[in-house]
C-alpha positions as CSV (number, residue, x, y, z in Angstrom):
1,M,-89.6,74.2,-8.7
2,T,-93.0,72.9,-9.2
3,V,-94.0,70.8,-12.3
4,E,-97.6,70.8,-13.5
5,S,-98.6,67.4,-14.8
6,T,-99.5,67.0,-18.3
7,S,-101.6,63.9,-18.8
8,A,-101.5,61.9,-22.0
9,S,-105.2,62.6,-22.6
10,T,-104.6,66.6,-22.4
11,A,-101.0,66.6,-23.9
12,S,-100.7,67.9,-27.4
13,T,-101.1,65.3,-29.9
14,H,-99.3,67.4,-32.6
15,T,-96.1,66.0,-34.1
16,Y,-93.4,68.3,-35.2
17,D,-90.7,68.0,-37.5
18,A,-88.7,71.4,-36.7
19,V,-87.9,73.9,-34.4
20,L,-88.0,77.7,-35.6
21,L,-85.7,80.4,-33.3
22,V,-87.4,83.7,-33.8
23,S,-85.5,86.9,-33.1
24,F,-85.6,90.7,-33.5
25,G,-82.8,90.9,-35.9
26,G,-80.3,93.8,-36.4
27,P,-77.9,95.3,-38.8
28,E,-74.3,93.9,-39.3
29,G,-72.7,96.7,-40.9
30,P,-72.8,100.5,-41.3
31,D,-74.8,99.8,-44.7
32,D,-77.3,97.7,-42.9
33,V,-78.3,100.2,-40.7
34,M,-80.8,102.6,-42.4
35,P,-82.5,99.7,-44.4
36,F,-82.9,97.9,-40.9
37,L,-84.6,101.0,-39.2
38,E,-86.8,101.6,-42.4
39,N,-87.9,97.7,-41.8
40,V,-88.4,98.4,-38.0
41,L,-90.4,101.7,-38.9
42,R,-92.1,100.7,-41.8
43,G,-95.9,102.1,-41.6
44,K,-95.1,104.6,-38.9
45,N,-95.1,108.4,-39.3
46,V,-91.5,108.6,-38.3
47,P,-89.5,112.0,-39.2
48,R,-86.3,110.9,-40.9
49,E,-84.2,113.2,-38.6
50,R,-85.4,110.9,-35.8
51,M,-84.4,107.8,-37.7
52,L,-81.0,109.2,-38.1
53,E,-81.0,109.8,-34.4
54,V,-81.4,106.2,-33.6
55,A,-78.9,105.2,-36.5
56,E,-76.4,106.9,-34.4
57,H,-76.5,104.4,-31.5
58,Y,-75.5,101.5,-34.2
59,H,-72.8,103.6,-35.6
60,H,-71.6,104.2,-32.3
61,F,-70.6,100.5,-32.5
62,G,-69.6,100.3,-36.0
63,G,-73.2,100.1,-37.4
64,V,-73.2,96.2,-36.0
65,S,-75.8,94.9,-33.5
66,P,-74.4,92.0,-31.6
67,I,-78.1,90.4,-31.5
68,N,-77.6,88.2,-34.8
69,E,-74.3,86.9,-33.7
70,H,-76.0,86.0,-30.4
71,C,-78.7,84.0,-32.4
72,R,-76.0,82.3,-34.2
73,D,-74.5,81.1,-30.9
74,L,-77.8,80.3,-29.4
75,L,-78.7,78.5,-32.7
76,A,-75.6,76.2,-32.4
77,A,-76.2,75.5,-28.7
78,I,-79.7,74.5,-29.3
79,R,-78.8,72.2,-32.2
80,T,-76.0,70.6,-29.9
81,E,-78.6,70.4,-27.0
82,L,-81.2,68.7,-29.1
83,A,-78.9,66.1,-30.5
84,E,-77.3,65.2,-27.2
85,H,-80.6,64.3,-26.0
86,S,-81.7,62.4,-29.0
87,I,-84.4,64.8,-30.3
88,D,-84.1,64.7,-33.9
89,L,-85.5,68.1,-34.9
90,P,-83.7,70.5,-37.4
91,V,-83.4,73.9,-36.1
92,Y,-83.9,77.2,-38.2
93,W,-83.8,80.9,-37.4
94,G,-85.8,83.7,-38.8
95,N,-85.9,87.3,-37.7
96,R,-88.7,90.1,-37.7
97,N,-86.4,93.0,-39.1
98,W,-83.3,91.7,-40.7
99,D,-82.0,89.0,-42.6
100,P,-82.4,85.9,-42.1
101,L,-86.0,87.4,-42.7
102,L,-89.0,85.3,-41.6
103,P,-90.6,84.9,-44.8
104,D,-87.3,83.7,-46.3
105,T,-86.7,81.0,-43.5
106,I,-90.3,79.7,-43.8
107,R,-90.1,79.3,-47.6
108,E,-86.7,77.6,-46.9
109,M,-88.5,75.3,-44.3
110,R,-91.5,74.6,-46.8
111,D,-88.9,73.6,-49.5
112,A,-87.3,71.1,-47.0
113,G,-90.6,69.4,-46.4
114,I,-91.5,70.7,-42.9
115,K,-95.1,70.5,-42.2
116,R,-95.1,71.6,-38.6
117,A,-92.8,73.6,-36.3
118,L,-92.2,74.9,-33.0
119,A,-91.2,78.7,-32.5
120,F,-89.1,79.7,-29.7
121,V,-89.2,83.6,-29.4
122,T,-86.4,85.2,-27.7
123,S,-88.5,87.0,-25.3
124,S,-89.3,85.8,-21.7
125,S,-92.6,87.5,-21.0
126,S,-95.8,88.8,-22.3
127,S,-96.7,92.0,-24.1
128,Y,-98.0,93.2,-27.3
129,S,-94.2,94.0,-28.7
130,S,-92.6,90.9,-26.9
131,C,-95.5,88.3,-27.9
132,R,-98.2,88.9,-29.9
133,Q,-96.6,91.0,-32.4
134,Y,-94.0,87.9,-33.0
135,R,-97.1,85.6,-33.7
136,E,-98.8,88.0,-36.0
137,N,-95.0,88.3,-37.7
138,L,-95.1,84.4,-38.3
139,E,-98.7,84.5,-39.8
140,D,-97.8,87.4,-42.0
141,A,-94.5,85.4,-43.0
142,Q,-96.8,82.2,-43.5
143,K,-99.2,84.1,-45.8
144,A,-96.3,85.4,-47.8
145,V,-95.0,81.9,-48.6
146,G,-98.5,80.6,-49.5
147,D,-100.8,78.0,-48.4
148,D,-98.1,75.3,-48.3
149,A,-96.2,77.2,-45.6
150,P,-95.7,74.9,-42.4
151,E,-97.8,75.3,-39.5
152,I,-96.1,77.1,-36.7
153,D,-97.0,76.9,-33.0
154,K,-95.3,79.4,-30.5
155,I,-93.4,78.1,-27.4
156,R,-94.9,79.6,-24.2
157,V,-93.2,82.5,-22.3
158,F,-90.7,81.3,-19.6
159,Y,-90.4,84.1,-17.3
160,N,-90.8,81.7,-14.1
161,H,-89.0,78.6,-15.7
162,P,-86.7,77.5,-12.6
163,D,-83.8,77.1,-15.4
164,F,-84.1,80.6,-16.6
165,I,-84.3,81.8,-13.0
166,A,-81.2,79.7,-12.2
167,A,-79.3,81.0,-15.5
168,S,-80.2,84.7,-14.5
169,S,-79.3,84.1,-10.9
170,D,-75.9,83.2,-11.7
171,G,-75.3,86.3,-13.7
172,V,-76.2,88.2,-10.4
173,R,-73.9,85.8,-8.1
174,A,-71.0,86.7,-10.5
175,A,-71.8,90.4,-10.4
176,F,-71.4,90.4,-6.5
177,E,-67.9,88.9,-6.6
178,S,-67.1,92.1,-8.1
179,I,-68.4,94.3,-4.9
180,P,-66.0,94.4,-1.9
181,E,-67.0,91.6,0.5
182,D,-67.6,94.0,3.2
183,R,-70.0,96.1,1.4
184,R,-72.3,93.2,-0.3
185,A,-74.9,93.0,2.4
186,E,-75.7,96.7,1.6
187,T,-75.9,96.5,-2.1
188,K,-78.8,97.1,-4.2
189,I,-80.1,95.3,-7.3
190,A,-81.6,97.4,-10.3
191,F,-83.5,94.6,-12.6
192,T,-83.8,96.2,-15.8
193,A,-86.4,95.7,-18.6
194,H,-87.6,97.7,-21.7
195,S,-90.3,100.2,-21.1
196,I,-93.5,100.4,-22.9
197,P,-96.2,102.6,-23.1
198,G,-98.9,102.2,-20.3
199,S,-101.5,101.1,-22.8
200,M,-99.5,98.2,-23.6
201,S,-98.7,97.3,-20.0
202,D,-102.3,97.7,-18.9
203,S,-103.4,95.0,-21.3
204,S,-100.6,92.6,-20.6
205,D,-99.1,90.7,-17.8
206,Y,-95.7,92.4,-18.6
207,V,-95.1,94.1,-15.2
208,Q,-96.3,91.0,-13.2
209,Q,-94.3,88.5,-15.0
210,L,-91.1,90.7,-15.0
211,T,-91.7,91.6,-11.2
212,E,-91.9,87.8,-10.4
213,T,-88.9,87.2,-12.1
214,S,-87.2,89.8,-10.5
215,R,-88.4,88.3,-6.9
216,L,-87.3,85.0,-7.8
217,V,-84.0,85.8,-8.9
218,A,-83.4,88.1,-5.6
219,A,-84.6,85.3,-3.5
220,S,-82.3,82.6,-5.0
221,V,-79.3,84.9,-4.5
222,G,-80.4,85.8,-0.8
223,V,-81.4,89.3,-1.7
224,S,-84.3,90.8,0.7
225,D,-87.1,92.5,-0.9
226,D,-86.2,95.7,0.1
227,R,-82.8,95.7,-1.6
228,W,-83.9,95.3,-5.2
229,Q,-86.5,96.9,-7.6
230,L,-87.8,96.6,-11.1
231,V,-86.9,99.8,-13.3
232,Y,-87.2,100.3,-17.0
233,Q,-85.0,101.5,-19.7
234,S,-84.8,102.4,-23.5
235,R,-88.1,104.5,-23.4
236,S,-88.9,106.4,-26.4
237,G,-92.0,108.7,-27.4
238,P,-93.2,112.1,-26.2
239,P,-93.0,113.1,-22.6
240,H,-96.7,113.4,-22.3
241,I,-97.5,109.8,-23.3
242,P,-97.3,107.7,-20.4
243,W,-94.6,104.7,-20.4
244,L,-93.2,102.4,-17.6
245,E,-91.0,104.2,-15.0
246,P,-88.6,104.6,-12.9
247,D,-86.2,105.1,-15.7
248,I,-82.8,103.4,-14.7
249,C,-80.8,106.5,-14.7
250,D,-83.3,108.4,-12.6
251,H,-83.4,105.4,-10.1
252,L,-79.7,105.4,-10.1
253,R,-79.5,109.0,-8.9
254,N,-82.2,108.2,-6.2
255,L,-79.9,105.3,-4.9
256,K,-77.2,107.8,-4.6
257,A,-79.2,110.3,-2.7
258,Q,-80.1,107.4,-0.3
259,D,-76.2,106.9,0.4
260,V,-76.1,103.6,-1.5
261,R,-72.6,103.0,-2.6
262,D,-72.9,99.7,-4.7
263,V,-75.3,98.7,-7.2
264,I,-75.8,95.7,-9.6
265,V,-77.5,96.3,-12.6
266,M,-79.4,93.2,-14.0
267,P,-81.2,93.4,-17.6
268,I,-83.5,90.7,-16.7
269,G,-85.9,91.7,-19.5
270,F,-83.2,90.8,-22.1
271,L,-81.7,87.6,-23.0
272,S,-78.6,88.9,-24.6
273,D,-76.1,91.6,-24.2
274,H,-77.4,93.5,-27.5
275,M,-77.5,97.2,-28.6
276,E,-80.0,98.4,-25.7
277,V,-77.8,96.7,-23.1
278,M,-74.4,98.0,-24.4
279,F,-75.6,101.5,-25.2
280,D,-78.3,102.4,-22.5
281,L,-76.6,100.4,-19.7
282,D,-72.9,100.2,-20.4
283,E,-72.6,103.6,-21.7
284,E,-75.5,105.8,-20.6
285,A,-76.3,104.3,-17.0
286,R,-72.5,103.7,-16.6
287,E,-71.7,107.5,-17.1
288,T,-74.6,108.5,-14.8
289,C,-72.9,106.5,-12.1
290,G,-69.6,107.9,-12.8
291,E,-71.1,111.4,-12.7
292,I,-72.9,110.6,-9.1
293,G,-70.2,108.7,-7.6
294,L,-72.0,105.1,-7.4
295,N,-70.4,101.8,-8.0
296,M,-72.2,99.9,-10.8
297,V,-71.4,96.3,-11.7
298,R,-73.6,95.2,-14.7
299,A,-74.5,91.5,-14.4
300,A,-74.5,89.6,-17.4
301,T,-77.7,88.4,-19.5
302,V,-78.4,84.6,-19.8
303,G,-77.0,84.6,-23.4
304,I,-76.1,80.6,-24.0
305,H,-75.9,79.6,-20.4
306,P,-76.1,76.0,-20.3
307,R,-79.3,76.2,-18.0
308,F,-80.7,78.4,-20.4
309,I,-80.1,76.1,-23.2
310,T,-81.6,73.2,-21.2
311,M,-84.8,75.2,-20.3
312,I,-85.3,75.6,-24.2
313,R,-84.8,71.7,-24.7
314,K,-87.4,71.2,-21.9
315,L,-89.9,73.7,-23.5
316,I,-89.6,71.8,-26.9
317,E,-89.9,68.5,-24.9
318,E,-93.1,69.7,-23.0
319,R,-94.7,70.0,-26.5
320,I,-93.5,67.0,-28.4
321,H,-94.0,64.6,-25.4
322,G,-96.6,66.0,-23.1
323,C,-94.1,66.4,-20.3
324,G,-94.9,68.0,-17.2
325,K,-94.5,71.8,-17.0
326,E,-91.8,73.3,-14.8
327,F,-92.5,76.7,-13.1
328,S,-91.3,78.8,-9.9
329,G,-93.0,80.9,-7.5
330,N,-96.6,82.4,-7.3
331,Y,-97.8,81.7,-11.2
332,G,-98.4,78.4,-12.7
333,P,-96.7,77.9,-16.2
334,N,-98.1,80.4,-18.9
335,H,-100.4,79.1,-21.5
336,D,-99.2,77.2,-24.8
337,T,-102.1,78.6,-27.0
338,C,-102.7,82.2,-26.4
339,P,-106.5,83.5,-26.2
340,L,-107.5,85.7,-28.9
341,D,-107.8,88.9,-26.8
342,C,-104.5,88.2,-25.4
343,C,-101.8,91.2,-25.4
344,P,-103.8,93.2,-28.0
345,R,-102.0,95.7,-30.1
346,P,-102.4,99.2,-28.2
347,Q,-104.3,101.8,-29.8
348,R,-101.6,104.7,-30.8
349,P,-102.8,108.0,-30.0
350,P,-102.3,110.5,-32.7
351,A,-99.8,112.4,-30.9
352,L,-97.6,109.3,-30.7
353,S,-97.3,108.9,-34.7
354,G,-94.0,111.0,-35.0
355,A,-92.1,109.2,-32.2
356,P,-90.7,105.8,-32.9
357,P,-89.8,103.0,-30.5
358,R,-86.3,102.7,-29.8
359,P,-85.2,99.9,-31.9
360,T,-81.7,99.7,-30.6
361,H,-81.5,95.6,-30.4
């Protein structure tokens, strides 16, 4: 672990009177599914039949995404952690695409007299969709509320924070316990993250950051570089539009072709076991492994792991007290204030207009 010092002269002089948990949102019943997808895909030229296809992923699980329940658990854990460390800040919660929606939450904050808040976004790495778009969502919500909406500063991404690495590593260690002891030394790890278009990846540090997270976790559990790989899942869009590869299922087939017997699949790009993890990994990837005879053990996401909750509290303390910034590995702590040209919106080719993202959160 390394700590980058922050002197009193360079520390933020802002005072904060609230914390805002910001997430994607998800349906909580069958009747919510289509309105939720309409929110996600608003402004995109998406055929209704494609929307209905995505909706079936939710209906497969009763129309309920686990992400909102995870946010409730996370909200409670953050509130407890702050109280136990004498940080007297209320914690609010707002979503991009479903209740509680960001404009409603920010309006509630304004009515409670909140003037300035710190936003923790449930994404560990940088790209347009995982960072900048959330900042745009916050700005749009503030405009919807009006000139008296509270100011909101986003907390930095945390892909290399020591506590995030520790929490993720615990999930991988637990997964190894499910592998026969005499086969653990040959077990491979597939770290998965959401695939994004190449145009979005090229304008951000998404791959670099996820690769570093994977490397740090593998090193923490004593796995050499030749036994792990970063792969991708949940790709959408026409085949001729480049997205990040390899796909998790293609990678699993490749491992089997190399006579690998056991693989741990760790969704390193996801913080909770929400719909993409449940459908794309616990259903589709597991089905692939069953077909080819590869033993797959899925490692848990960080969820509300105590070290992850500790990390959130430390990130808040960085900003309210000007504390030193902790980080591990080859890169320093990410910036607090994003440059104007950071993770720009990718240019959408005309051919992509009929293909939506795969919003199975």
